[in-house]
N, C-alpha and C positions, 0 to 999 in steps of 0.2 A: 032395474032388474034386481030382484032381491034372491039370494041363493044362501043356503047355510051347508056347513060341513061339520063333522064332529071329529075332534082330536083323538086319535087312537091311543091305546096303550104303550105303542111303539113310537110315541109323537109324531105320527102322520097324519097328513090332512088331504083327502082326495077334492081335487078342484071339481066343482060340479060341470058337467057336461056342458050346459048352457052357457057358462062363462068361458069355457075353453073354446066352444065354437065362435063365440062374440070377438073374442081377443085373438083367434086364430093361432093358440098355442098349440104345440107339438110336444111329444114326447121327448126328452132330453134337454129341453130348453131350461138355461140356468137363470135363477132368480136371486134377487138382492133383497133384504129384509131390512127396513129403515124404521126403528122406534119413533112412534108419534103419540106423545101423551100416553094414554091407556091402550092405544092399539099399535097396529104394525102396517105399514105401506109395503105391500109386496110387488115388485115389478120387475119384467125381465131385464137382464144385464144386456146393455146394446152391445151389438157388433161395432168393429171398427168403421165399417162401410156405413153405419147409421150415425156414427159420430163425425163423419167427413163434413167439413164445414160449419160446424157447430159455432166457432167462435170467428165467424167470418164478419169483418167489420169491427171487431173489438179494437179498443184503444190500448196499446201496449204499455202506455205512459203509467208512471206510479205505480208499478207493480213491485211487489216484495218477493226477493228471492233468498236463498239461503244464507248469504251475507247479513240480511237484516233481521234475522231471527235471535232471539234472546238465548 
């Protein structure tokens, strides 16, 4: 899928309908912008429910905490 949008004079971009429908994005969804080289990765901020279990099976050994920092 290839879609384009133009940055307005108010620095706003409308996400093309085909992209919104493909991703199932609704009005009011919050996004995060992550700089990547000369571009930006834009993705929805996950909810707590979506993050549940993300670290399942992670090994807690050798982690750094606040006392380890310089």
